[in-house]
FIVEX-498862 format. One record per residue (C-alpha): residue number from 1; residue in one letter; x, z, y. Coordinates in pm, whole numbers. Layout:
BEGIN
+-----+---------+--------+--------+--------+
: num : residuo :     xx :     zz :     yy :
+-----+---------+--------+--------+--------+
: NUM :       a :      X :      Z :      Y :
...
+-----+---------+--------+--------+--------+
//
This chain:
BEGIN
+-----+---------+--------+--------+--------+
: num : residuo :     xx :     zz :     yy :
+-----+---------+--------+--------+--------+
:   1 :       m :  -4467 :  -1424 :    191 :
:   2 :       k :  -4239 :  -1126 :    254 :
:   3 :       k :  -3893 :  -1227 :    372 :
:   4 :       m :  -3617 :  -1074 :    161 :
:   5 :       s :  -3274 :   -992 :    302 :
:   6 :       i :  -2933 :   -898 :    169 :
:   7 :       k :  -2884 :   -521 :    156 :
:   8 :       f :  -2564 :   -354 :    278 :
:   9 :       f :  -2479 :      8 :    199 :
:  10 :       e :  -2175 :    192 :    329 :
:  11 :       a :  -2023 :    393 :     44 :
:  12 :       s :  -1927 :    759 :     54 :
:  13 :       l :  -1575 :    639 :    139 :
:  14 :       p :  -1607 :    503 :    494 :
:  15 :       g :  -1530 :    134 :    536 :
:  16 :       v :  -1621 :     47 :    177 :
:  17 :       f :  -1952 :   -138 :    140 :
:  18 :       l :  -2181 :   -223 :   -148 :
:  19 :       v :  -2380 :   -545 :   -117 :
:  20 :       e :  -2701 :   -632 :   -299 :
:  21 :       p :  -2769 :  -1007 :   -261 :
:  22 :       v :  -3112 :  -1163 :   -279 :
:  23 :       v :  -3168 :  -1327 :   -618 :
:  24 :       f :  -3431 :  -1598 :   -662 :
:  25 :       q :  -3509 :  -1608 :  -1031 :
:  26 :       d :  -3761 :  -1794 :  -1252 :
:  27 :       d :  -3778 :  -1933 :  -1604 :
:  28 :       r :  -3519 :  -2197 :  -1514 :
:  29 :       g :  -3254 :  -1945 :  -1411 :
:  30 :       f :  -3161 :  -1803 :  -1071 :
:  31 :       f :  -3009 :  -1882 :   -731 :
:  32 :       m :  -2832 :  -1651 :   -488 :
:  33 :       e :  -2601 :  -1661 :   -188 :
:  34 :       t :  -2270 :  -1495 :   -270 :
:  35 :       y :  -2151 :  -1506 :     92 :
:  36 :       h :  -2297 :  -1593 :    431 :
:  37 :       q :  -2068 :  -1524 :    727 :
:  38 :       e :  -2337 :  -1442 :    985 :
:  39 :       k :  -2537 :  -1220 :    752 :
:  40 :       y :  -2231 :  -1034 :    629 :
:  41 :       t :  -2105 :   -983 :    984 :
:  42 :       d :  -2442 :   -839 :   1082 :
:  43 :       g :  -2424 :   -616 :    775 :
:  44 :       g :  -2091 :   -464 :    881 :
:  45 :       i :  -1845 :   -694 :    701 :
:  46 :       d :  -1690 :   -880 :    994 :
:  47 :       r :  -1398 :  -1060 :    833 :
:  48 :       t :  -1261 :  -1410 :    788 :
:  49 :       f :  -1177 :  -1483 :    425 :
:  50 :       v :   -894 :  -1729 :    352 :
:  51 :       q :   -841 :  -1714 :    -25 :
:  52 :       d :  -1065 :  -1687 :   -334 :
:  53 :       n :   -927 :  -1548 :   -661 :
:  54 :       y :  -1069 :  -1572 :  -1013 :
:  55 :       s :   -977 :  -1322 :  -1285 :
:  56 :       h :  -1063 :  -1338 :  -1657 :
:  57 :       s :   -994 :  -1020 :  -1852 :
:  58 :       k :  -1067 :   -870 :  -2193 :
:  59 :       k :  -1233 :   -537 :  -2272 :
:  60 :       g :  -1011 :   -237 :  -2205 :
:  61 :       i :   -790 :   -416 :  -1952 :
:  62 :       l :   -717 :   -219 :  -1634 :
:  63 :       r :   -565 :   -397 :  -1337 :
:  64 :       g :   -436 :   -190 :  -1045 :
:  65 :       l :   -407 :     -8 :   -833 :
:  66 :       h :   -270 :   -277 :   -598 :
:  67 :       y :   -232 :   -333 :   -223 :
:  68 :       q :    -39 :   -553 :     17 :
:  69 :       l :    140 :   -389 :    307 :
:  70 :       r :    234 :   -630 :    588 :
:  71 :       h :    -17 :   -891 :    476 :
:  72 :       a :   -297 :   -644 :    415 :
:  73 :       q :   -601 :   -784 :    237 :
:  74 :       a :   -965 :   -688 :    262 :
:  75 :       k :  -1154 :   -796 :    -50 :
:  76 :       l :  -1510 :   -887 :   -142 :
:  77 :       i :  -1549 :   -851 :   -520 :
:  78 :       c :  -1823 :   -973 :   -753 :
:  79 :       v :  -1856 :  -1021 :  -1129 :
:  80 :       l :  -1967 :  -1358 :  -1264 :
:  81 :       e :  -1981 :  -1252 :  -1628 :
:  82 :       g :  -1952 :   -909 :  -1794 :
:  83 :       e :  -1909 :   -564 :  -1640 :
:  84 :       i :  -1628 :   -374 :  -1468 :
:  85 :       f :  -1571 :    -40 :  -1301 :
:  86 :       d :  -1430 :   -122 :   -957 :
:  87 :       v :  -1228 :    129 :   -752 :
:  88 :       a :  -1100 :    164 :   -396 :
:  89 :       v :   -854 :    432 :   -279 :
:  90 :       d :   -784 :    512 :     86 :
:  91 :       i :   -403 :    522 :    116 :
:  92 :       r :   -372 :    489 :    496 :
:  93 :       c :   -130 :    745 :    638 :
:  94 :       g :   -319 :    967 :    880 :
:  95 :       s :   -660 :    871 :    749 :
:  96 :       p :   -917 :   1153 :    737 :
:  97 :       w :   -991 :   1033 :    382 :
:  98 :       f :   -634 :    986 :    262 :
:  99 :       g :   -617 :    995 :   -117 :
: 100 :       q :   -993 :    980 :   -166 :
: 101 :       w :  -1153 :    718 :   -390 :
: 102 :       f :  -1479 :    543 :   -455 :
: 103 :       g :  -1581 :    360 :   -771 :
: 104 :       t :  -1887 :    169 :   -886 :
: 105 :       y :  -2007 :    -55 :  -1167 :
: 106 :       l :  -2023 :   -427 :  -1090 :
: 107 :       s :  -2173 :   -667 :  -1340 :
: 108 :       s :  -2332 :  -1006 :  -1386 :
: 109 :       q :  -2655 :   -815 :  -1446 :
: 110 :       n :  -2672 :   -606 :  -1127 :
: 111 :       k :  -2501 :   -882 :   -923 :
: 112 :       r :  -2369 :   -626 :   -678 :
: 113 :       q :  -2059 :   -684 :   -468 :
: 114 :       m :  -1809 :   -436 :   -328 :
: 115 :       f :  -1620 :   -481 :     -2 :
: 116 :       i :  -1285 :   -304 :     26 :
: 117 :       p :  -1116 :   -301 :    369 :
: 118 :       e :   -749 :   -340 :    450 :
: 119 :       g :   -538 :    -31 :    387 :
: 120 :       f :   -701 :     54 :     55 :
: 121 :       a :   -561 :     21 :   -296 :
: 122 :       h :   -785 :   -168 :   -542 :
: 123 :       g :   -821 :   -170 :   -917 :
: 124 :       f :  -1074 :   -228 :  -1193 :
: 125 :       c :  -1121 :   -183 :  -1566 :
: 126 :       v :  -1323 :   -408 :  -1796 :
: 127 :       l :  -1610 :   -253 :  -1993 :
: 128 :       s :  -1764 :   -562 :  -2154 :
: 129 :       e :  -1605 :   -782 :  -2420 :
: 130 :       m :  -1492 :  -1019 :  -2144 :
: 131 :       a :  -1527 :  -1018 :  -1767 :
: 132 :       d :  -1494 :  -1292 :  -1507 :
: 133 :       i :  -1430 :  -1158 :  -1158 :
: 134 :       m :  -1429 :  -1350 :   -832 :
: 135 :       y :  -1301 :  -1198 :   -511 :
: 136 :       k :  -1246 :  -1321 :   -159 :
: 137 :       c :   -941 :  -1209 :     44 :
: 138 :       t :   -872 :  -1198 :    417 :
: 139 :       d :   -502 :  -1282 :    378 :
: 140 :       f :   -297 :  -1487 :    137 :
: 141 :       y :   -124 :  -1338 :   -164 :
: 142 :       v :    239 :  -1256 :    -81 :
: 143 :       p :    422 :  -1138 :   -396 :
: 144 :       q :    701 :   -958 :   -212 :
: 145 :       e :    444 :   -757 :    -14 :
: 146 :       e :    250 :   -636 :   -318 :
: 147 :       f :    276 :   -266 :   -395 :
: 148 :       g :    128 :    -55 :   -672 :
: 149 :       l :    -13 :    295 :   -719 :
: 150 :       y :    -34 :    459 :  -1062 :
: 151 :       w :   -385 :    416 :  -1200 :
: 152 :       s :   -431 :    776 :  -1321 :
: 153 :       d :   -253 :    969 :  -1045 :
: 154 :       p :   -384 :   1325 :  -1099 :
: 155 :       t :   -380 :   1406 :   -727 :
: 156 :       i :   -633 :   1126 :   -671 :
: 157 :       g :   -836 :   1203 :   -983 :
: 158 :       i :  -1026 :    879 :  -1041 :
: 159 :       h :  -1296 :    921 :  -1306 :
: 160 :       w :  -1221 :    605 :  -1500 :
: 161 :       p :  -1468 :    530 :  -1782 :
: 162 :       v :  -1169 :    450 :  -2007 :
: 163 :       t :   -895 :    680 :  -2135 :
: 164 :       s :   -633 :    448 :  -2285 :
: 165 :       p :   -658 :    116 :  -2103 :
: 166 :       s :   -436 :   -186 :  -2157 :
: 167 :       l :   -197 :   -223 :  -1861 :
: 168 :       s :     58 :   -477 :  -1751 :
: 169 :       e :    419 :   -365 :  -1774 :
: 170 :       k :    434 :   -368 :  -1396 :
: 171 :       d :    132 :   -138 :  -1360 :
: 172 :       t :    277 :    113 :  -1608 :
: 173 :       r :    572 :    155 :  -1371 :
: 174 :       s :    368 :    207 :  -1054 :
: 175 :       p :    455 :    529 :   -867 :
: 176 :       l :    235 :    827 :   -789 :
: 177 :       l :    103 :    851 :   -433 :
: 178 :       s :    339 :   1141 :   -362 :
: 179 :       e :    634 :    922 :   -463 :
: 180 :       i :    553 :    646 :   -211 :
: 181 :       s :    727 :    682 :    126 :
: 182 :       d :    524 :    665 :    446 :
: 183 :       d :    683 :    336 :    547 :
: 184 :       s :    550 :    179 :    225 :
: 185 :       l :    192 :    284 :    301 :
: 186 :       p :    -56 :    136 :    552 :
: 187 :       v :   -131 :    333 :    868 :
: 188 :       y :   -474 :    455 :    975 :
: 189 :       n :   -597 :    310 :   1305 :
: 190 :       r :   -906 :    483 :   1438 :
: 191 :       e :   -990 :    193 :   1671 :
: 192 :       e :  -1028 :    -34 :   1368 :
: 193 :       a :  -1237 :    217 :   1172 :
: 194 :       v :  -1560 :    160 :   1362 :
: 195 :       s :  -1899 :     33 :   1266 :
: 196 :       p :  -2045 :   -287 :   1421 :
: 197 :       g :  -2215 :    -73 :   1687 :
: 198 :       g :  -1887 :     78 :   1799 :
: 199 :       a :  -1940 :    430 :   1662 :
: 200 :       p :  -1691 :    579 :   1415 :
: 201 :       a :  -1779 :    457 :   1067 :
: 202 :       y :  -1780 :    805 :    918 :
: 203 :       a :  -1995 :    884 :    615 :
: 204 :       e :  -1996 :   1250 :    717 :
: 205 :       k :  -1912 :   1466 :   1016 :
: 206 :       i :  -1732 :   1795 :   1040 :
: 207 :       i :  -1975 :   2058 :   1159 :
: 208 :       i :  -1828 :   2243 :   1455 :
: 209 :       h :  -2016 :   2573 :   1471 :
: 210 :       e :  -2304 :   2595 :   1712 :
: 211 :       a :  -2133 :   2888 :   1883 :
: 212 :       p :  -2021 :   2744 :   2222 :
: 213 :       e :  -1706 :   2957 :   2228 :
: 214 :       l :  -1568 :   2773 :   1923 :
: 215 :       e :  -1519 :   2457 :   2127 :
: 216 :       n :  -1254 :   2643 :   2324 :
: 217 :       v :  -1081 :   2747 :   2003 :
: 218 :       v :  -1049 :   2403 :   1839 :
: 219 :       p :   -751 :   2270 :   2045 :
: 220 :       g :   -543 :   2580 :   1974 :
: 221 :       f :   -649 :   2582 :   1610 :
: 222 :       l :   -539 :   2221 :   1564 :
: 223 :       e :   -210 :   2282 :   1744 :
: 224 :       s :   -135 :   2575 :   1512 :
: 225 :       r :   -216 :   2368 :   1204 :
: 226 :       h :     15 :   2086 :   1314 :
: 227 :       r :    294 :   2344 :   1349 :
: 228 :       d :    209 :   2461 :    997 :
: 229 :       v :    241 :   2105 :    869 :
: 230 :       k :    585 :   2070 :   1026 :
: 231 :       t :    691 :   2399 :    868 :
: 232 :       l :    546 :   2296 :    530 :
: 233 :       k :    756 :   1978 :    534 :
: 234 :       e :   1069 :   2183 :    605 :
: 235 :       a :    980 :   2429 :    328 :
: 236 :       i :    917 :   2160 :     67 :
: 237 :       a :   1256 :   2007 :    149 :
: 238 :       k :   1411 :   2348 :     66 :
: 239 :       e :   1178 :   2397 :   -234 :
: 240 :       d :   1072 :   2730 :    -81 :
: 241 :       y :    750 :   2760 :   -280 :
: 242 :       g :    698 :   3126 :   -194 :
: 243 :       y :    685 :   3049 :    177 :
: 244 :       i :    461 :   2747 :    113 :
: 245 :       g :    219 :   2978 :    -65 :
: 246 :       e :    218 :   3217 :    231 :
: 247 :       l :    150 :   2933 :    474 :
: 248 :       a :   -129 :   2802 :    250 :
: 249 :       q :   -296 :   3144 :    255 :
: 250 :       k :   -272 :   3151 :    635 :
: 251 :       i :   -428 :   2803 :    663 :
: 252 :       k :   -706 :   2902 :    426 :
: 253 :       k :   -776 :   3228 :    611 :
: 254 :       d :   -799 :   3062 :    953 :
: 255 :       a :  -1013 :   2779 :    815 :
: 256 :       e :  -1256 :   3026 :    658 :
: 257 :       r :  -1276 :   3216 :    986 :
: 258 :       y :  -1394 :   2910 :   1176 :
: 259 :       g :  -1592 :   2745 :    897 :
: 260 :       f :  -1374 :   2439 :    835 :
: 261 :       d :  -1455 :   2400 :    465 :
: 262 :       i :  -1230 :   2100 :    402 :
: 263 :       l :   -928 :   2291 :    535 :
: 264 :       t :  -1020 :   2593 :    325 :
: 265 :       a :  -1013 :   2372 :     17 :
: 266 :       s :   -688 :   2213 :    133 :
: 267 :       g :   -526 :   2554 :    178 :
: 268 :       q :   -636 :   2652 :   -172 :
: 269 :       a :   -495 :   2331 :   -320 :
: 270 :       l :   -162 :   2397 :   -146 :
: 271 :       e :   -157 :   2757 :   -268 :
: 272 :       d :   -226 :   2648 :   -627 :
: 273 :       a :     45 :   2380 :   -612 :
: 274 :       a :    294 :   2632 :   -470 :
: 275 :       k :    227 :   2867 :   -763 :
: 276 :       e :    296 :   2578 :  -1002 :
: 277 :       k :    600 :   2473 :   -795 :
: 278 :       d :    459 :   2121 :   -799 :
: 279 :       g :    635 :   1942 :   -514 :
: 280 :       a :    458 :   1610 :   -575 :
: 281 :       v :    114 :   1764 :   -534 :
: 282 :       i :    226 :   1959 :   -227 :
: 283 :       k :    348 :   1641 :    -56 :
: 284 :       t :     15 :   1469 :   -124 :
: 285 :       e :   -182 :   1770 :     -2 :
: 286 :       i :     21 :   1777 :    321 :
: 287 :       r :    -77 :   1414 :    384 :
: 288 :       k :   -441 :   1500 :    313 :
: 289 :       l :   -417 :   1800 :    547 :
: 290 :       l :   -299 :   1574 :    829 :
: 291 :       g :   -599 :   1350 :    766 :
: 292 :       y :   -839 :   1646 :    776 :
: 293 :       l :   -691 :   1761 :   1107 :
: 294 :       r :   -742 :   1412 :   1246 :
: 295 :       r :  -1104 :   1417 :   1130 :
: 296 :       i :  -1169 :   1748 :   1309 :
: 297 :       q :   -997 :   1613 :   1622 :
: 298 :       v :  -1213 :   1300 :   1620 :
: 299 :       v :  -1537 :   1498 :   1595 :
: 300 :       y :  -1422 :   1746 :   1859 :
: 301 :       d :  -1336 :   1459 :   2096 :
: 302 :       d :  -1675 :   1292 :   2034 :
: 303 :       d :  -1868 :   1617 :   2084 :
: 304 :       s :  -1676 :   1697 :   2403 :
: 305 :       k :  -1772 :   1371 :   2577 :
+-----+---------+--------+--------+--------+
//
């Protein structure tokens, strides 16, 4: 008889995992393991869980986006009854994926689980008439450490399958990502963002051109971009949107020259926001730009070893 095993898939947002448990089913019903420490550790989820939470919600309810700061929680979420759309957002300052999100459908039918690491905001909306959700946490709930992020922040752009969800009063008052100060956000730590084998847990790599001479250009390129970021911060404080637009064009031009597509897109986003004089979007794009620079630095360092 073929031995079946739990399947673990890293999502497009590094650090987030989807889990497909083994289900033994017959005409009497079914049996499955919802957690097994050794198997989950081998699968890339090496955590100690200390608290289980149970949530019962009606159709159209949206809870989130929530995170704890100094008592950061990683979560393992599953649905016991019904269906939800579950979302994770990377909000770690300095993360190469700052402001990016991943969402998936969890239900009592597909029996999938989603693992969300520390430093991510979490939320879900209910699609069935009722939904019962169980999730494990790596730290205890500390009310004074709970923070919120507005569920439909346009700079994040989550594709929720609902348009007018029912929210708690608290969640309606949650700020946009651009309105949250750095000291109220978790910090990215590259040493913690590794796979079980020790390699960076990156879902994708920046392609540094095959031309050998480009390797000599990268350090200077990154240094120039960090100067641009410093100047952008000074310009946004003065609301000098014309100068921000000029800097954005410069960033985009240099990125196109060396083939750094993510920086080209970032420069375009900054240029568009400068035209609209949208300071909130500019602040978020600056944070994203810092993350992209870190991602290029990481790949350059790895390729130079």
